[in-house]
mmCIF file of the C-alpha atoms, coordinates in Angstrom:
data_MODEL
# 
_entry.id   MODEL 
# 
loop_
_atom_site.group_PDB 
_atom_site.id 
_atom_site.type_symbol 
_atom_site.label_atom_id 
_atom_site.label_alt_id 
_atom_site.label_comp_id 
_atom_site.label_asym_id 
_atom_site.label_entity_id 
_atom_site.label_seq_id 
_atom_site.pdbx_PDB_ins_code 
_atom_site.Cartn_x 
_atom_site.Cartn_y 
_atom_site.Cartn_z 
_atom_site.occupancy 
_atom_site.B_iso_or_equiv 
_atom_site.pdbx_formal_charge 
_atom_site.auth_seq_id 
_atom_site.auth_comp_id 
_atom_site.auth_asym_id 
_atom_site.auth_atom_id 
_atom_site.pdbx_PDB_model_num 
ATOM 1   C CA . UNK A 1 1   ? 0.132   -0.176  0.316   1.00 0.00 ? 1   UNK A CA 1 
ATOM 2   C CA . UNK A 1 2   ? 1.361   3.877   -0.718  1.00 0.00 ? 2   UNK A CA 1 
ATOM 3   C CA . UNK A 1 3   ? 2.999   4.937   2.056   1.00 0.00 ? 3   UNK A CA 1 
ATOM 4   C CA . UNK A 1 4   ? 1.719   9.197   0.966   1.00 0.00 ? 4   UNK A CA 1 
ATOM 5   C CA . UNK A 1 5   ? -1.590  10.043  2.297   1.00 0.00 ? 5   UNK A CA 1 
ATOM 6   C CA . UNK A 1 6   ? -3.415  11.986  0.197   1.00 0.00 ? 6   UNK A CA 1 
ATOM 7   C CA . UNK A 1 7   ? -2.221  15.443  -0.372  1.00 0.00 ? 7   UNK A CA 1 
ATOM 8   C CA . UNK A 1 8   ? -4.769  18.598  -0.627  1.00 0.00 ? 8   UNK A CA 1 
ATOM 9   C CA . UNK A 1 9   ? -3.931  21.415  -3.029  1.00 0.00 ? 9   UNK A CA 1 
ATOM 10  C CA . UNK A 1 10  ? -5.458  25.359  -2.336  1.00 0.00 ? 10  UNK A CA 1 
ATOM 11  C CA . UNK A 1 11  ? -6.780  25.809  -5.280  1.00 0.00 ? 11  UNK A CA 1 
ATOM 12  C CA . UNK A 1 12  ? -4.775  29.291  -5.473  1.00 0.00 ? 12  UNK A CA 1 
ATOM 13  C CA . UNK A 1 13  ? -1.925  26.643  -6.319  1.00 0.00 ? 13  UNK A CA 1 
ATOM 14  C CA . UNK A 1 14  ? -3.612  24.527  -8.625  1.00 0.00 ? 14  UNK A CA 1 
ATOM 15  C CA . UNK A 1 15  ? -4.317  27.758  -10.728 1.00 0.00 ? 15  UNK A CA 1 
ATOM 16  C CA . UNK A 1 16  ? -0.705  28.778  -10.547 1.00 0.00 ? 16  UNK A CA 1 
ATOM 17  C CA . UNK A 1 17  ? 0.537   24.868  -11.659 1.00 0.00 ? 17  UNK A CA 1 
ATOM 18  C CA . UNK A 1 18  ? -1.804  25.911  -14.725 1.00 0.00 ? 18  UNK A CA 1 
ATOM 19  C CA . UNK A 1 19  ? -0.403  28.960  -15.886 1.00 0.00 ? 19  UNK A CA 1 
ATOM 20  C CA . UNK A 1 20  ? 3.283   27.589  -15.115 1.00 0.00 ? 20  UNK A CA 1 
ATOM 21  C CA . UNK A 1 21  ? 1.817   25.058  -17.519 1.00 0.00 ? 21  UNK A CA 1 
ATOM 22  C CA . UNK A 1 22  ? -0.152  27.482  -19.991 1.00 0.00 ? 22  UNK A CA 1 
ATOM 23  C CA . UNK A 1 23  ? 2.819   29.300  -20.094 1.00 0.00 ? 23  UNK A CA 1 
ATOM 24  C CA . UNK A 1 24  ? 5.297   26.890  -21.932 1.00 0.00 ? 24  UNK A CA 1 
ATOM 25  C CA . UNK A 1 25  ? 6.900   24.901  -18.587 1.00 0.00 ? 25  UNK A CA 1 
ATOM 26  C CA . UNK A 1 26  ? 6.061   21.034  -19.554 1.00 0.00 ? 26  UNK A CA 1 
ATOM 27  C CA . UNK A 1 27  ? 4.172   19.080  -17.564 1.00 0.00 ? 27  UNK A CA 1 
ATOM 28  C CA . UNK A 1 28  ? 7.192   16.493  -16.213 1.00 0.00 ? 28  UNK A CA 1 
ATOM 29  C CA . UNK A 1 29  ? 8.964   19.276  -15.114 1.00 0.00 ? 29  UNK A CA 1 
ATOM 30  C CA . UNK A 1 30  ? 6.363   21.051  -12.830 1.00 0.00 ? 30  UNK A CA 1 
ATOM 31  C CA . UNK A 1 31  ? 5.766   17.835  -11.641 1.00 0.00 ? 31  UNK A CA 1 
ATOM 32  C CA . UNK A 1 32  ? 9.545   17.232  -10.776 1.00 0.00 ? 32  UNK A CA 1 
ATOM 33  C CA . UNK A 1 33  ? 10.179  20.839  -9.106  1.00 0.00 ? 33  UNK A CA 1 
ATOM 34  C CA . UNK A 1 34  ? 6.711   20.812  -7.432  1.00 0.00 ? 34  UNK A CA 1 
ATOM 35  C CA . UNK A 1 35  ? 6.606   17.040  -6.357  1.00 0.00 ? 35  UNK A CA 1 
ATOM 36  C CA . UNK A 1 36  ? 3.083   16.016  -7.853  1.00 0.00 ? 36  UNK A CA 1 
ATOM 37  C CA . UNK A 1 37  ? 1.961   14.327  -10.355 1.00 0.00 ? 37  UNK A CA 1 
ATOM 38  C CA . UNK A 1 38  ? 2.364   14.873  -13.717 1.00 0.00 ? 38  UNK A CA 1 
ATOM 39  C CA . UNK A 1 39  ? -0.550  13.258  -14.688 1.00 0.00 ? 39  UNK A CA 1 
ATOM 40  C CA . UNK A 1 40  ? -2.470  15.531  -12.096 1.00 0.00 ? 40  UNK A CA 1 
ATOM 41  C CA . UNK A 1 41  ? -1.057  18.992  -13.734 1.00 0.00 ? 41  UNK A CA 1 
ATOM 42  C CA . UNK A 1 42  ? -2.729  17.842  -17.168 1.00 0.00 ? 42  UNK A CA 1 
ATOM 43  C CA . UNK A 1 43  ? -5.452  16.871  -15.386 1.00 0.00 ? 43  UNK A CA 1 
ATOM 44  C CA . UNK A 1 44  ? -5.645  20.343  -13.860 1.00 0.00 ? 44  UNK A CA 1 
ATOM 45  C CA . UNK A 1 45  ? -4.866  21.805  -17.035 1.00 0.00 ? 45  UNK A CA 1 
ATOM 46  C CA . UNK A 1 46  ? -8.236  20.435  -18.611 1.00 0.00 ? 46  UNK A CA 1 
ATOM 47  C CA . UNK A 1 47  ? -10.670 21.149  -16.536 1.00 0.00 ? 47  UNK A CA 1 
ATOM 48  C CA . UNK A 1 48  ? -9.356  25.145  -15.654 1.00 0.00 ? 48  UNK A CA 1 
ATOM 49  C CA . UNK A 1 49  ? -9.791  25.209  -20.086 1.00 0.00 ? 49  UNK A CA 1 
ATOM 50  C CA . UNK A 1 50  ? -12.951 23.684  -19.844 1.00 0.00 ? 50  UNK A CA 1 
ATOM 51  C CA . UNK A 1 51  ? -14.505 25.832  -17.174 1.00 0.00 ? 51  UNK A CA 1 
ATOM 52  C CA . UNK A 1 52  ? -11.875 28.432  -15.894 1.00 0.00 ? 52  UNK A CA 1 
ATOM 53  C CA . UNK A 1 53  ? -12.360 30.323  -12.546 1.00 0.00 ? 53  UNK A CA 1 
ATOM 54  C CA . UNK A 1 54  ? -15.405 28.349  -11.929 1.00 0.00 ? 54  UNK A CA 1 
ATOM 55  C CA . UNK A 1 55  ? -12.821 25.101  -11.753 1.00 0.00 ? 55  UNK A CA 1 
ATOM 56  C CA . UNK A 1 56  ? -11.765 23.808  -8.542  1.00 0.00 ? 56  UNK A CA 1 
ATOM 57  C CA . UNK A 1 57  ? -14.595 23.242  -5.999  1.00 0.00 ? 57  UNK A CA 1 
ATOM 58  C CA . UNK A 1 58  ? -12.738 21.329  -3.520  1.00 0.00 ? 58  UNK A CA 1 
ATOM 59  C CA . UNK A 1 59  ? -14.262 17.738  -2.442  1.00 0.00 ? 59  UNK A CA 1 
ATOM 60  C CA . UNK A 1 60  ? -14.938 16.203  -6.121  1.00 0.00 ? 60  UNK A CA 1 
ATOM 61  C CA . UNK A 1 61  ? -18.066 18.261  -6.066  1.00 0.00 ? 61  UNK A CA 1 
ATOM 62  C CA . UNK A 1 62  ? -18.659 19.067  -9.919  1.00 0.00 ? 62  UNK A CA 1 
ATOM 63  C CA . UNK A 1 63  ? -18.831 22.390  -11.315 1.00 0.00 ? 63  UNK A CA 1 
ATOM 64  C CA . UNK A 1 64  ? -22.703 23.109  -12.662 1.00 0.00 ? 64  UNK A CA 1 
ATOM 65  C CA . UNK A 1 65  ? -23.835 26.099  -14.317 1.00 0.00 ? 65  UNK A CA 1 
ATOM 66  C CA . UNK A 1 66  ? -27.652 26.591  -13.631 1.00 0.00 ? 66  UNK A CA 1 
ATOM 67  C CA . UNK A 1 67  ? -28.901 25.482  -16.437 1.00 0.00 ? 67  UNK A CA 1 
ATOM 68  C CA . UNK A 1 68  ? -27.129 22.141  -16.191 1.00 0.00 ? 68  UNK A CA 1 
ATOM 69  C CA . UNK A 1 69  ? -28.729 22.250  -12.805 1.00 0.00 ? 69  UNK A CA 1 
ATOM 70  C CA . UNK A 1 70  ? -31.782 22.783  -14.600 1.00 0.00 ? 70  UNK A CA 1 
ATOM 71  C CA . UNK A 1 71  ? -31.394 20.047  -16.591 1.00 0.00 ? 71  UNK A CA 1 
ATOM 72  C CA . UNK A 1 72  ? -30.820 18.073  -13.563 1.00 0.00 ? 72  UNK A CA 1 
ATOM 73  C CA . UNK A 1 73  ? -33.767 18.775  -11.738 1.00 0.00 ? 73  UNK A CA 1 
ATOM 74  C CA . UNK A 1 74  ? -35.736 18.045  -15.249 1.00 0.00 ? 74  UNK A CA 1 
ATOM 75  C CA . UNK A 1 75  ? -34.279 14.652  -15.900 1.00 0.00 ? 75  UNK A CA 1 
ATOM 76  C CA . UNK A 1 76  ? -35.344 13.990  -12.031 1.00 0.00 ? 76  UNK A CA 1 
ATOM 77  C CA . UNK A 1 77  ? -38.960 15.068  -12.333 1.00 0.00 ? 77  UNK A CA 1 
ATOM 78  C CA . UNK A 1 78  ? -39.349 13.312  -15.805 1.00 0.00 ? 78  UNK A CA 1 
ATOM 79  C CA . UNK A 1 79  ? -38.407 9.843   -14.143 1.00 0.00 ? 79  UNK A CA 1 
ATOM 80  C CA . UNK A 1 80  ? -40.110 10.249  -11.457 1.00 0.00 ? 80  UNK A CA 1 
ATOM 81  C CA . UNK A 1 81  ? -43.203 10.875  -13.283 1.00 0.00 ? 81  UNK A CA 1 
ATOM 82  C CA . UNK A 1 82  ? -41.971 8.062   -15.311 1.00 0.00 ? 82  UNK A CA 1 
ATOM 83  C CA . UNK A 1 83  ? -41.914 5.658   -12.434 1.00 0.00 ? 83  UNK A CA 1 
ATOM 84  C CA . UNK A 1 84  ? -45.455 7.303   -11.582 1.00 0.00 ? 84  UNK A CA 1 
ATOM 85  C CA . UNK A 1 85  ? -46.672 6.159   -14.946 1.00 0.00 ? 85  UNK A CA 1 
ATOM 86  C CA . UNK A 1 86  ? -45.830 2.474   -14.893 1.00 0.00 ? 86  UNK A CA 1 
ATOM 87  C CA . UNK A 1 87  ? -47.191 1.898   -11.470 1.00 0.00 ? 87  UNK A CA 1 
ATOM 88  C CA . UNK A 1 88  ? -50.510 3.746   -12.542 1.00 0.00 ? 88  UNK A CA 1 
ATOM 89  C CA . UNK A 1 89  ? -50.179 1.479   -15.542 1.00 0.00 ? 89  UNK A CA 1 
ATOM 90  C CA . UNK A 1 90  ? -49.941 -1.751  -13.522 1.00 0.00 ? 90  UNK A CA 1 
ATOM 91  C CA . UNK A 1 91  ? -52.504 -0.353  -11.006 1.00 0.00 ? 91  UNK A CA 1 
ATOM 92  C CA . UNK A 1 92  ? -55.016 -0.539  -14.366 1.00 0.00 ? 92  UNK A CA 1 
ATOM 93  C CA . UNK A 1 93  ? -54.101 -3.762  -15.474 1.00 0.00 ? 93  UNK A CA 1 
ATOM 94  C CA . UNK A 1 94  ? -54.267 -5.661  -12.169 1.00 0.00 ? 94  UNK A CA 1 
ATOM 95  C CA . UNK A 1 95  ? -58.233 -3.935  -11.023 1.00 0.00 ? 95  UNK A CA 1 
ATOM 96  C CA . UNK A 1 96  ? -58.999 -4.451  -14.636 1.00 0.00 ? 96  UNK A CA 1 
ATOM 97  C CA . UNK A 1 97  ? -58.086 -8.280  -14.739 1.00 0.00 ? 97  UNK A CA 1 
ATOM 98  C CA . UNK A 1 98  ? -60.188 -8.448  -11.451 1.00 0.00 ? 98  UNK A CA 1 
ATOM 99  C CA . UNK A 1 99  ? -63.099 -6.753  -12.655 1.00 0.00 ? 99  UNK A CA 1 
ATOM 100 C CA . UNK A 1 100 ? -63.371 -9.627  -15.370 1.00 0.00 ? 100 UNK A CA 1 
ATOM 101 C CA . UNK A 1 101 ? -63.352 -11.941 -12.697 1.00 0.00 ? 101 UNK A CA 1 
ATOM 102 C CA . UNK A 1 102 ? -66.276 -10.250 -11.065 1.00 0.00 ? 102 UNK A CA 1 
ATOM 103 C CA . UNK A 1 103 ? -69.411 -12.577 -10.382 1.00 0.00 ? 103 UNK A CA 1 
ATOM 104 C CA . UNK A 1 104 ? -71.365 -11.006 -7.812  1.00 0.00 ? 104 UNK A CA 1 
ATOM 105 C CA . UNK A 1 105 ? -74.496 -11.143 -7.754  1.00 0.00 ? 105 UNK A CA 1 
# 
């Protein structure tokens, strides 16, 4: 098992690393100089290129724009409506079968 504990880095540090990388310093050089994995440098650079100042929110929480949040909410509501519809379809099917078997006086 790895004897190094998981390290955390502040947003300011990550942005500094990204700036070094954008300005032409290789991920290997940065990795060696700052004692961080070169893949981490590349991943931070990709994230910063994709979402800019909204990147590096911490704790693995993705950055979500208001539009993306609305889409997520709508998807959730749609799924709930589909589940309710399926339950009602099954209930109608069950009740319609029991109505056909009714021979009451």
